[in-house]
All heavy atoms as an XYZ file, in Angstrom:
809
protein
N      13.807     -3.004    -46.579
C      14.106     -3.695    -45.331
C      13.643     -2.842    -44.160
O      13.980     -1.681    -44.048
C      15.626     -3.926    -45.267
C      16.040     -4.679    -44.064
S      17.802     -5.071    -44.231
C      18.091     -5.689    -42.614
N      12.866     -3.470    -43.265
C      12.293     -2.732    -42.115
C      13.225     -2.923    -40.921
O      13.227     -3.995    -40.285
C      10.892     -3.273    -41.815
C      10.201     -2.459    -40.754
O      10.700     -1.381    -40.411
O       9.141     -2.918    -40.275
N      13.996     -1.909    -40.600
C      14.948     -1.986    -39.477
C      14.265     -1.843    -38.138
O      14.719     -2.358    -37.145
C      16.032     -0.918    -39.643
C      16.932     -1.086    -40.845
C      17.924      0.072    -40.913
C      17.697     -2.387    -40.784
N      13.171     -1.107    -38.114
C      12.508     -0.832    -36.845
C      11.152     -1.549    -36.805
O      10.116     -0.928    -36.988
C      12.318      0.674    -36.669
C      13.612      1.414    -36.657
C      14.025      2.132    -37.761
C      14.460      1.371    -35.565
C      15.230      2.825    -37.760
C      15.667      2.023    -35.548
C      16.045      2.760    -36.652
N      11.178     -2.851    -36.601
C       9.945     -3.598    -36.532
C       9.212     -3.266    -35.237
O       9.839     -3.235    -34.153
C      10.221     -5.086    -36.587
C      10.712     -5.552    -37.919
C      10.858     -7.052    -37.953
C      11.354     -7.485    -39.303
N      11.515     -8.917    -39.424
N       7.951     -3.007    -35.342
C       7.153     -2.708    -34.162
C       6.627     -4.021    -33.601
O       5.676     -4.580    -34.128
C       6.027     -1.741    -34.523
C       6.589     -0.398    -34.966
C       5.494      0.595    -35.242
C       6.103      1.943    -35.605
N       5.106      2.954    -35.797
N       7.294     -4.494    -32.575
C       6.995     -5.841    -32.071
C       6.032     -5.842    -30.876
O       5.618     -6.889    -30.415
C       8.248     -6.591    -31.734
C       9.150     -5.941    -30.726
C      10.424     -6.736    -30.505
C      11.329     -6.064    -29.540
N      12.522     -6.863    -29.285
N       5.705     -4.680    -30.318
C       4.793     -4.623    -29.166
C       3.455     -4.094    -29.665
O       3.341     -2.974    -30.146
C       5.332     -3.723    -28.087
C       6.682     -4.203    -27.564
C       7.841     -3.548    -27.951
C       6.776     -5.326    -26.756
C       9.069     -3.979    -27.500
C       7.991     -5.770    -26.312
C       9.137     -5.100    -26.674
N       2.430     -4.949    -29.566
C       1.129     -4.652    -30.154
C       0.062     -4.510    -29.088
O      -0.021     -5.361    -28.170
C       0.770     -5.773    -31.119
C      -0.508     -5.621    -31.850
C      -0.705     -6.786    -32.808
C      -2.113     -6.831    -33.336
N      -2.336     -8.025    -34.134
N      -0.744     -3.486    -29.173
C      -1.867     -3.282    -28.247
C      -2.947     -4.311    -28.597
O      -3.325     -4.430    -29.782
C      -2.412     -1.856    -28.361
S      -3.862     -1.578    -27.298
N      -3.441     -5.027    -27.609
C      -4.454     -6.034    -27.843
C      -5.844     -5.443    -28.037
O      -6.754     -6.129    -28.488
C      -4.458     -7.032    -26.673
C      -3.172     -7.814    -26.570
C      -3.135     -8.697    -25.348
O      -4.083     -8.649    -24.534
O      -2.148     -9.434    -25.180
N      -6.036     -4.184    -27.701
C      -7.344     -3.577    -27.791
C      -7.583     -2.817    -29.089
O      -8.684     -2.754    -29.605
C      -7.611     -2.671    -26.575
C      -7.692     -3.465    -25.325
C      -8.001     -2.622    -24.113
O      -7.872     -1.384    -24.164
N      -8.393     -3.253    -23.015
N      -6.526     -2.176    -29.606
C      -6.727     -1.361    -30.817
C      -5.725     -1.643    -31.897
O      -5.702     -1.002    -32.922
C      -6.697      0.137    -30.472
S      -5.077      0.725    -29.984
N      -4.863     -2.621    -31.710
C      -3.865     -3.054    -32.707
C      -2.785     -1.989    -32.998
O      -2.113     -2.065    -34.031
C      -4.498     -3.492    -34.016
C      -5.303     -4.764    -33.806
O      -4.945     -5.558    -32.921
O      -6.319     -4.974    -34.517
N      -2.640     -0.981    -32.152
C      -1.528     -0.038    -32.308
C      -0.234     -0.786    -32.024
O      -0.212     -1.717    -31.201
C      -1.664      1.141    -31.345
N       0.830     -0.433    -32.739
C       2.120     -1.137    -32.588
C       3.195     -0.167    -32.147
O       3.190      0.999    -32.530
C       2.506     -1.779    -33.928
C       1.543     -2.843    -34.373
C       1.920     -3.418    -35.691
C       0.915     -4.460    -36.136
N       1.217     -4.970    -37.487
N       4.120     -0.705    -31.347
C       5.203      0.135    -30.788
C       6.522     -0.620    -30.860
O       6.582     -1.827    -30.753
C       4.862      0.452    -29.328
C       3.543      1.146    -29.174
C       2.408      0.425    -28.951
C       3.454      2.515    -29.267
C       1.166      1.055    -28.803
C       2.234      3.156    -29.137
C       1.098      2.422    -28.905
N       7.593      0.154    -31.008
C       8.931     -0.443    -31.020
C       9.477     -0.586    -29.604
O      10.376     -1.406    -29.375
C       9.906      0.383    -31.867
O       9.910      1.717    -31.348
C       9.520      0.401    -33.317
N       8.967      0.194    -28.682
C       9.474      0.193    -27.316
C       8.338     -0.245    -26.369
O       7.224      0.262    -26.467
C       9.997      1.581    -26.902
C      10.514      1.594    -25.459
C      11.076      2.027    -27.873
N       8.627     -1.201    -25.468
C       7.611     -1.706    -24.563
C       7.033     -0.612    -23.681
O       5.810     -0.588    -23.436
C       8.206     -2.827    -23.704
C       7.198     -3.458    -22.775
C       6.271     -4.362    -23.285
C       7.204     -3.163    -21.406
C       5.346     -4.946    -22.430
C       6.282     -3.743    -20.581
C       5.331     -4.644    -21.089
O       4.403     -5.208    -20.251
N       7.853      0.287    -23.210
C       7.363      1.368    -22.360
C       6.360      2.266    -23.059
O       5.435      2.807    -22.446
C       8.539      2.219    -21.828
C       9.353      1.473    -20.790
O       8.844      0.495    -20.219
O      10.531      1.874    -20.571
N       6.489      2.392    -24.408
C       5.516      3.176    -25.163
C       4.160      2.473    -25.164
O       3.110      3.120    -25.104
C       5.992      3.424    -26.588
C       7.208      4.331    -26.659
O       7.450      5.076    -25.665
O       7.896      4.359    -27.689
N       4.166      1.152    -25.252
C       2.929      0.379    -25.175
C       2.265      0.561    -23.810
O       1.042      0.746    -23.720
C       3.183     -1.098    -25.441
C       2.008     -2.050    -25.232
C       0.863     -1.712    -26.155
C       2.440     -3.495    -25.447
N       3.065      0.559    -22.751
C       2.532      0.761    -21.407
C       1.873      2.141    -21.285
O       0.751      2.259    -20.798
C       3.664      0.634    -20.354
C       4.222     -0.802    -20.312
C       3.204      1.065    -18.983
C       3.271     -1.821    -19.750
N       2.552      3.153    -21.772
C       2.017      4.507    -21.724
C       0.716      4.589    -22.547
O      -0.254      5.224    -22.122
C       3.035      5.530    -22.265
C       4.202      5.731    -21.367
C       5.252      6.623    -22.001
C       6.520      6.633    -21.198
N       7.604      7.349    -21.889
N       0.705      3.971    -23.719
C      -0.479      3.952    -24.561
C      -1.656      3.294    -23.846
O      -2.766      3.821    -23.834
C      -0.165      3.207    -25.864
C      -1.371      2.814    -26.649
N      -2.086      3.692    -27.436
C      -2.006      1.617    -26.754
C      -3.100      3.084    -28.005
N      -3.070      1.797    -27.611
N      -1.399      2.118    -23.235
C      -2.474      1.398    -22.557
C      -3.015      2.211    -21.399
O      -4.227      2.257    -21.151
C      -1.960      0.051    -22.077
N      -2.140      2.859    -20.660
C      -2.565      3.657    -19.497
C      -3.368      4.869    -19.958
O      -4.417      5.169    -19.404
C      -1.354      4.098    -18.686
C      -1.765      4.888    -17.479
C      -0.550      5.443    -16.731
N       0.204      4.363    -16.126
C       1.533      4.315    -16.081
N       2.251      5.257    -16.606
N       2.141      3.329    -15.491
N      -2.910      5.536    -20.997
C      -3.528      6.792    -21.431
C      -4.774      6.574    -22.266
O      -5.845      7.112    -21.989
C      -2.505      7.631    -22.226
C      -3.048      8.939    -22.640
N      -3.586      9.144    -23.884
C      -3.122     10.135    -21.984
C      -3.990     10.388    -23.979
N      -3.718     11.017    -22.854
N      -4.669      5.736    -23.291
C      -5.783      5.596    -24.237
C      -6.874      4.626    -23.752
O      -8.028      4.811    -24.077
C      -5.274      5.122    -25.598
C      -4.482      6.209    -26.297
O      -4.323      7.293    -25.739
O      -3.991      5.935    -27.426
N      -6.521      3.639    -22.990
C      -7.486      2.617    -22.609
C      -7.721      2.589    -21.100
O      -8.476      1.745    -20.612
C      -7.026      1.214    -23.055
C      -6.804      1.139    -24.539
N      -7.798      1.309    -25.478
C      -5.656      0.938    -25.237
C      -7.288      1.198    -26.694
N      -5.967      0.957    -26.581
N      -7.123      3.517    -20.367
C      -7.266      3.621    -18.910
C      -7.049      2.269    -18.259
O      -7.783      1.843    -17.384
C      -8.633      4.185    -18.551
C      -8.920      5.494    -19.223
N      -8.313      6.641    -18.846
C      -9.731      5.779    -20.275
C      -8.741      7.637    -19.637
N      -9.594      7.136    -20.516
N      -6.024      1.589    -18.728
C      -5.693      0.239    -18.281
C      -4.938      0.314    -16.955
O      -4.027      1.123    -16.791
C      -4.816     -0.420    -19.344
C      -5.034     -1.884    -19.486
N      -4.693     -2.795    -18.534
C      -5.597     -2.596    -20.486
C      -4.990     -3.994    -18.953
N      -5.563     -3.911    -20.131
N      -5.295     -0.545    -16.023
C      -4.506     -0.645    -14.787
C      -3.173     -1.307    -15.100
O      -3.121     -2.298    -15.828
C      -5.243     -1.492    -13.732
C      -6.453     -0.772    -13.181
O      -6.466      0.468    -13.210
O      -7.376     -1.467    -12.729
N      -2.128     -0.746    -14.575
C      -0.786     -1.245    -14.820
C      -0.303     -1.890    -13.522
O      -0.493     -1.377    -12.431
C       0.182     -0.093    -15.220
C      -0.360      0.669    -16.427
C       1.575     -0.590    -15.451
C      -0.512     -0.145    -17.680
N       0.290     -3.089    -13.647
C       0.844     -3.774    -12.480
C       2.370     -3.585    -12.483
O       2.998     -3.613    -13.528
C       0.482     -5.273    -12.470
C      -1.003     -5.454    -12.198
C       0.845     -5.959    -13.753
N       2.919     -3.357    -11.307
C       4.330     -3.113    -11.160
C       5.014     -4.285    -10.447
O       4.441     -4.871     -9.554
C       4.598     -1.861    -10.337
C       4.451     -0.582    -11.079
C       4.943      0.594    -10.221
C       4.951      1.871    -11.019
N       5.532      2.948    -10.241
N       6.247     -4.525    -10.840
C       7.067     -5.482    -10.148
C       7.454     -4.914     -8.796
O       7.925     -3.785     -8.718
C       8.320     -5.787    -10.974
S       9.495     -6.869    -10.147
N       7.219     -5.678     -7.747
C       7.530     -5.202     -6.386
C       9.029     -5.034     -6.170
O       9.477     -4.218     -5.376
C       6.983     -6.173     -5.334
C       5.470     -6.244     -5.363
O       4.827     -5.261     -5.730
O       4.924     -7.306     -4.965
N       9.813     -5.790     -6.899
C      11.274     -5.758     -6.696
C      11.947     -4.620     -7.436
O      12.730     -3.868     -6.847
C      11.884     -7.102     -7.159
O      11.222     -8.164     -6.483
C      13.364     -7.150     -6.834
N      11.629     -4.443     -8.722
C      12.384     -3.455     -9.515
C      11.509     -2.318    -10.046
O      12.032     -1.345    -10.577
C      13.108     -4.132    -10.685
S      11.996     -4.793    -11.944
N      10.205     -2.445     -9.944
C       9.304     -1.368    -10.380
C       8.947     -1.382    -11.848
O       8.247     -0.503    -12.319
N       9.396     -2.385    -12.606
C       9.055     -2.456    -14.013
C       7.529     -2.632    -14.148
O       6.920     -3.329    -13.341
C       9.776     -3.619    -14.683
C       9.578     -3.670    -16.184
C      10.486     -4.660    -16.851
C      10.221     -4.640    -18.366
N      11.104     -5.525    -19.081
N       6.941     -1.995    -15.167
C       5.510     -2.010    -15.312
C       5.057     -2.994    -16.379
O       5.739     -3.170    -17.396
C       5.009     -0.615    -15.666
C       5.301      0.403    -14.592
C       4.877      1.802    -14.980
O       4.955      2.148    -16.168
O       4.494      2.569    -14.079
N       3.884     -3.594    -16.149
C       3.311     -4.607    -17.051
C       1.839     -4.348    -17.196
O       1.185     -3.876    -16.262
C       3.560     -6.014    -16.519
C       5.021     -6.345    -16.378
C       5.664     -6.112    -15.180
C       5.741     -6.857    -17.440
C       7.021     -6.382    -15.052
C       7.091     -7.137    -17.306
C       7.729     -6.902    -16.109
N       1.318     -4.730    -18.353
C      -0.123     -4.588    -18.592
C      -0.870     -5.756    -17.940
O      -1.931     -5.594    -17.398
C      -0.406     -4.547    -20.110
C       0.206     -3.291    -20.707
C      -1.903     -4.566    -20.385
C       0.143     -3.192    -22.192
N      -0.271     -6.944    -17.983
C      -0.953     -8.144    -17.474
C      -0.186     -8.693    -16.265
O       1.042     -8.705    -16.251
C      -1.024     -9.218    -18.535
C      -1.724     -8.784    -19.777
N      -3.080     -8.588    -19.835
C      -1.253     -8.485    -20.999
C      -3.426     -8.207    -21.036
N      -2.325     -8.118    -21.773
N      -0.940     -9.201    -15.309
C      -0.332     -9.816    -14.110
C       0.513    -11.020    -14.528
O       1.560    -11.279    -13.943
C      -1.441    -10.231    -13.131
C      -0.977    -10.974    -11.927
C      -0.109    -10.125    -10.986
O      -0.041     -8.902    -11.135
O       0.509    -10.744    -10.083
N       0.078    -11.747    -15.524
C       0.799    -12.909    -15.968
C       2.202    -12.547    -16.478
O       3.181    -13.247    -16.210
C       0.023    -13.606    -17.104
C       0.689    -14.845    -17.622
C      -0.134    -15.522    -18.726
O      -1.189    -15.052    -19.082
N       0.365    -16.610    -19.239
N       2.317    -11.415    -17.148
C       3.633    -10.951    -17.594
C       4.516    -10.569    -16.424
O       5.720    -10.814    -16.418
C       3.471     -9.744    -18.556
C       2.778    -10.132    -19.838
O       2.805    -11.319    -20.202
O       2.210     -9.211    -20.475
N       3.915     -9.965    -15.391
C       4.683     -9.578    -14.206
C       5.213    -10.840    -13.481
O       6.352    -10.893    -13.041
C       3.846     -8.739    -13.239
C       4.690     -8.218    -12.070
C       3.838     -7.768    -10.911
N       3.056     -8.837    -10.311
C       3.535     -9.720     -9.452
N       4.794     -9.706     -9.092
N       2.750    -10.654     -8.934
N       4.339    -11.839    -13.386
C       4.764    -13.099    -12.727
C       5.899    -13.773    -13.484
O       6.852    -14.251    -12.862
C       3.589    -14.024    -12.593
C       2.498    -13.609    -11.605
C       1.296    -14.519    -11.697
C       3.047    -13.567    -10.192
N       5.790    -13.801    -14.798
C       6.841    -14.403    -15.621
C       8.158    -13.624    -15.418
O       9.218    -14.234    -15.237
C       6.427    -14.379    -17.094
C       7.470    -14.909    -17.983
N       7.782    -16.235    -18.115
C       8.351    -14.270    -18.842
C       8.765    -16.399    -18.981
N       9.126    -15.209    -19.422
N       8.090    -12.308    -15.462
C       9.260    -11.469    -15.247
C       9.888    -11.740    -13.881
O      11.092    -11.930    -13.764
C       8.848     -9.985    -15.349
C       9.808     -9.049    -14.676
N      10.959     -8.609    -15.271
C       9.732     -8.450    -13.448
C      11.587     -7.794    -14.444
N      10.868     -7.674    -13.347
N       9.042    -11.818    -12.884
C       9.537    -12.033    -11.509
C      10.229    -13.380    -11.394
O      11.321    -13.483    -10.787
C       8.380    -11.968    -10.536
O       8.814    -12.078     -9.228
N       9.660    -14.413    -11.985
C      10.295    -15.735    -11.935
C      11.606    -15.729    -12.676
O      12.605    -16.269    -12.184
C       9.361    -16.802    -12.526
C       8.351    -17.346    -11.568
C       7.686    -18.588    -12.135
N       7.038    -18.359    -13.405
C       5.751    -17.942    -13.535
N       5.029    -17.748    -12.471
N       5.250    -17.775    -14.745
N      11.614    -15.175    -13.869
C      12.826    -15.222    -14.712
C      13.948    -14.311    -14.180
O      15.092    -14.701    -14.214
C      12.483    -14.841    -16.149
C      11.607    -15.855    -16.853
C      12.320    -17.195    -17.020
O      13.480    -17.225    -17.432
O      11.659    -18.225    -16.720
N      13.608    -13.124    -13.778
C      14.620    -12.148    -13.397
C      15.032    -12.203    -11.933
O      16.200    -12.168    -11.605
C      14.122    -10.733    -13.721
C      13.912    -10.479    -15.178
C      15.193    -10.615    -15.995
O      16.253    -10.178    -15.506
O      15.113    -11.124    -17.108
N      14.087    -12.307    -11.053
C      14.372    -12.133     -9.625
C      14.529    -13.482     -8.893
O      15.293    -13.543     -7.952
C      13.325    -11.287     -8.968
C      13.160     -9.938     -9.631
N      14.232     -9.057     -9.751
C      12.112     -9.348    -10.224
C      13.818     -7.966    -10.381
N      12.549     -8.120    -10.676
N      13.831    -14.510     -9.338
C      13.976    -15.792     -8.636
C      15.360    -16.364     -8.870
O      15.929    -16.975     -7.957
C      12.905    -16.760     -9.084
C      12.824    -17.981     -8.167
C      11.566    -18.792     -8.402
O      10.688    -18.397     -9.160
N      11.477    -19.903     -7.750
N      15.935    -16.215    -10.054
C      17.278    -16.716    -10.315
C      18.287    -16.037     -9.365
O      19.193    -16.670     -8.834
C      17.679    -16.448    -11.773
C      16.955    -17.348    -12.746
C      17.342    -17.020    -14.140
C      16.557    -17.868    -15.143
N      16.868    -17.521    -16.520
N      18.098    -14.747     -9.150
C      19.002    -14.028     -8.230
C      18.841    -14.539     -6.829
O      19.814    -14.713     -6.075
C      18.707    -12.513     -8.285
C      19.134    -11.894     -9.596
C      18.792    -10.428     -9.607
C      19.102     -9.836    -10.970
N      18.706     -8.418    -11.050
N      17.579    -14.810     -6.415
C      17.316    -15.302     -5.082
C      17.896    -16.694     -4.900
O      18.441    -17.011     -3.839
C      15.820    -15.304     -4.780
C      15.223    -13.928     -4.667
S      16.034    -12.888     -3.414
C      15.646    -13.781     -1.935
N      17.778    -17.555     -5.911
C      18.360    -18.890     -5.815
C      19.862    -18.814     -5.637
O      20.438    -19.599     -4.895
C      18.005    -19.743     -7.053
C      16.563    -20.170     -7.090
C      16.193    -20.891     -8.357
O      17.083    -21.061     -9.202
O      15.036    -21.264     -8.475
N      20.499    -17.877     -6.307
C      21.927    -17.683     -6.146
C      22.295    -17.304     -4.723
O      23.287    -17.760     -4.172
N      21.460    -16.494     -4.121
C      21.664    -16.073     -2.731
C      21.443    -17.250     -1.764
O      22.133    -17.383     -0.784
C      20.792    -14.913     -2.377
C      21.158    -13.647     -3.103
C      20.248    -12.523     -2.727
N      20.558    -11.356     -3.521
C      19.779    -10.306     -3.615
N      18.650    -10.263     -2.948
N      20.125     -9.306     -4.348
N      20.408    -18.026     -2.045
C      20.087    -19.156     -1.169
C      21.221    -20.161     -1.145
O      21.623    -20.653     -0.122
C      18.755    -19.807     -1.626
C      17.589    -18.895     -1.346
C      18.569    -21.157     -0.920
C      16.280    -19.352     -1.989
N      21.754    -20.477     -2.312
C      22.789    -21.496     -2.423
C      24.172    -20.963     -2.078
O      25.113    -21.720     -1.977
C      22.788    -22.118     -3.818
C      21.513    -22.811     -4.136
N      21.053    -23.887     -3.439
C      20.554    -22.565     -5.085
C      19.908    -24.289     -3.917
N      19.561    -23.487     -4.923
N      24.291    -19.668     -1.885
C      25.594    -19.087     -1.577
C      26.139    -19.648     -0.280
O      27.350    -19.871     -0.143
C      25.447    -17.557     -1.492
C      26.741    -16.836     -1.342
C      26.501    -15.341     -1.402
C      27.800    -14.583     -1.359
N      27.589    -13.150     -1.447
N      25.257    -19.906      0.705
C      25.728    -20.426      1.990
C      26.230    -21.856      1.890
O      26.943    -22.311      2.771
C      24.581    -20.356      3.002
O      23.505    -21.162      2.595
N      25.868    -22.574      0.826
C      26.336    -23.951      0.674
C      27.797    -24.020      0.236
O      28.426    -25.025      0.429
C      25.463    -24.680     -0.373
C      24.028    -24.834      0.068
C      23.156    -25.428     -1.003
O      23.715    -25.794     -2.096
O      21.965    -25.566     -0.783
N      28.297    -22.970     -0.344
C      29.690    -22.944     -0.783
C      30.588    -22.547      0.375
O      30.462    -21.479      0.915
C      29.872    -21.956     -1.953
C      29.025    -22.306     -3.118
N      29.238    -23.394     -3.899
C      27.922    -21.697     -3.632
C      28.325    -23.461     -4.852
N      27.514    -22.428     -4.707
N      31.481    -23.444      0.698
C      32.425    -23.161      1.809
C      33.673    -22.537      1.239
O      34.346    -23.101      0.394
C      32.773    -24.469      2.545
C      31.582    -25.187      3.139
C      30.988    -24.400      4.274
C      29.802    -25.146      4.868
N      29.088    -24.405      5.813
N      33.942    -21.364      1.683
C      35.157    -20.653      1.267
C      36.157    -20.797      2.379
O      35.864    -20.627      3.543
C      34.874    -19.172      1.019
C      33.866    -18.944     -0.064
N      34.152    -19.158     -1.390
C      32.567    -18.556     -0.020
C      33.073    -18.899     -2.113
N      32.103    -18.541     -1.323
N      37.391    -21.134      1.978
C      38.432    -21.240      3.003
C      38.776    -19.879      3.511
O      39.012    -18.954      2.769
C      39.679    -21.910      2.414
C      39.510    -23.385      2.213
C      40.817    -24.055      1.891
O      41.860    -23.537      2.332
O      40.791    -25.055      1.171
N      38.797    -19.783      4.825
C      39.144    -18.527      5.458
C      40.632    -18.567      5.736
O      41.127    -19.369      6.537
C      38.325    -18.393      6.760
C      38.359    -16.981      7.308
O      39.000    -16.131      6.711
N      37.680    -16.787      8.410
N      41.390    -17.735      5.056
C      42.843    -17.757      5.164
C      43.312    -17.398      6.573
O      44.277    -17.932      7.063
C      43.469    -16.835      4.118
C      43.238    -17.360      2.726
C      43.910    -16.473      1.699
C      43.644    -17.040      0.295
N      44.224    -16.232     -0.731
N      42.666    -16.469      7.192
C      43.083    -16.075      8.558
C      41.935    -16.409      9.514
O      40.835    -15.902      9.360
C      43.419    -14.599      8.635
O      42.309    -13.827      8.242
N      42.190    -17.272     10.467
C      41.128    -17.636     11.412
C      40.750    -16.467     12.321
O      41.565    -15.564     12.597
C      41.710    -18.793     12.240
C      43.187    -18.623     12.073
C      43.423    -17.975     10.746
N      39.516    -16.501     12.770
C      39.088    -15.423     13.666
C      39.777    -15.608     15.023
O      40.264    -16.690     15.349
C      37.567    -15.489     13.844
O      37.222    -16.607     14.611
N      39.843    -14.547     15.806
C      40.463    -14.678     17.132
C      39.817    -15.767     17.983
O      40.502    -16.499     18.699
C      40.260    -13.296     17.768
C      40.138    -12.379     16.587
C      39.451    -13.165     15.527
N      38.495    -15.914     17.870
C      37.814    -16.962     18.643
C      38.234    -18.337     18.188
O      38.413    -19.246     19.002
C      36.291    -16.804     18.532
C      35.526    -17.798     19.403
C      35.826    -17.614     20.881
O      35.814    -16.498     21.376
N      36.096    -18.720     21.567
N      38.445    -18.516     16.882
C      38.905    -19.807     16.352
C      40.288    -20.138     16.888
O      40.579    -21.291     17.230
C      38.942    -19.791     14.811
C      37.551    -19.749     14.202
O      36.583    -20.165     14.892
O      37.448    -19.329     13.021
N      41.144    -19.133     17.018
C      42.473    -19.377     17.572
C      42.416    -19.786     19.027
O      43.122    -20.681     19.462
C      43.341    -18.115     17.389
C      43.702    -17.821     15.955
C      44.590    -16.568     15.813
O      45.046    -16.040     16.837
O      44.783    -16.167     14.650
N      41.557    -19.105     19.791
C      41.413    -19.459     21.210
C      40.874    -20.880     21.350
O      41.372    -21.674     22.170
C      40.451    -18.455     21.905
C      40.067    -18.942     23.298
C      41.084    -17.072     21.985
N      39.888    -21.219     20.516
C      39.315    -22.580     20.583
C      40.360    -23.629     20.225
O      40.449    -24.675     20.879
C      38.130    -22.710     19.605
C      36.942    -21.889     20.065
O      36.884    -21.495     21.231
O      36.038    -21.623     19.204
N      41.230    -23.344     19.229
C      42.261    -24.286     18.844
C      43.275    -24.486     19.973
O      43.665    -25.645     20.272
C      42.972    -23.787     17.591
N      43.676    -23.433     20.637
C      44.631    -23.540     21.747
C      43.994    -24.224     22.949
O      44.671    -25.004     23.666
C      45.166    -22.170     22.151
C      46.086    -21.583     21.107
N      47.278    -22.154     20.734
C      45.970    -20.457     20.361
C      47.857    -21.425     19.804
N      47.075    -20.400     19.558
N      42.733    -23.979     23.190
C      42.050    -24.581     24.333
C      41.964    -26.103     24.136
O      42.104    -26.870     25.074
C      40.630    -23.970     24.494
O      40.745    -22.560     24.587
C      39.942    -24.507     25.736
N      41.702    -26.536     22.906
C      41.612    -27.969     22.619
C      42.965    -28.646     22.896
O      43.010    -29.793     23.330
C      41.244    -28.173     21.150
C      39.754    -28.253     20.959
C      39.378    -28.623     19.539
N      38.796    -27.421     18.928
C      39.230    -26.812     17.835
N      40.226    -27.319     17.166
N      38.677    -25.712     17.392
N      44.077    -27.923     22.678
C      45.382    -28.518     22.902
C      45.644    -28.785     24.381
O      46.330    -29.705     24.727
C      46.488    -27.616     22.365
C      46.494    -27.580     20.847
O      45.975    -28.488     20.202
N      47.073    -26.538     20.272
N      45.081    -27.941     25.244
C      45.325    -28.112     26.663
C      44.428    -29.175     27.283
O      44.794    -29.787     28.252
C      45.096    -26.784     27.416
C      46.194    -25.759     27.137
C      45.957    -24.676     26.320
C      47.450    -25.955     27.652
C      46.939    -23.779     26.091
C      48.466    -25.050     27.415
C      48.205    -23.934     26.619
N      43.270    -29.374     26.703
C      42.353    -30.390     27.188
C      41.973    -30.159     28.657
O      41.563    -29.071     29.050
N      42.124    -31.216     29.504
C      41.710    -31.149     30.898
C      42.841    -30.663     31.799
O      42.731    -30.714     33.021
C      41.236    -32.516     31.387
C      39.927    -32.896     30.695
O      39.162    -31.991     30.348
O      39.725    -34.099     30.488
N      43.983    -30.239     31.257
C      45.096    -29.846     32.050
C      44.917    -28.464     32.678
O      45.807    -27.997     33.374
C      46.381    -29.842     31.225
C      46.734    -31.241     30.757
O      46.337    -32.215     31.407
N      47.489    -31.326     29.653
N      43.809    -27.784     32.423
C      43.621    -26.451     33.030
C      43.202    -26.513     34.453
O      42.492    -27.027     35.037
C      42.619    -25.631     32.200
C      43.135    -25.249     30.823
C      41.998    -24.527     30.056
C      44.312    -24.306     30.918
């Protein structure tokens, strides 16, 4: 039974690695391959397509959560001082 399957394979020389970072180091050192980095987290990729997929899957979901955060209205238990002034001013109307 093979517990440590080498699932990361070099496309140029068929070397196999158990850790993705080892494949990156191999490609950079042995094949002088340009490595592309994720602008957000710095993770390295051999192919631009892999970086784009990572960015969409990992970082876009987080951004969507931030975008939709403003749509959720949370009840504010204690009104701000300005809200209190506005509420009292409305009660007086034109009587000022």
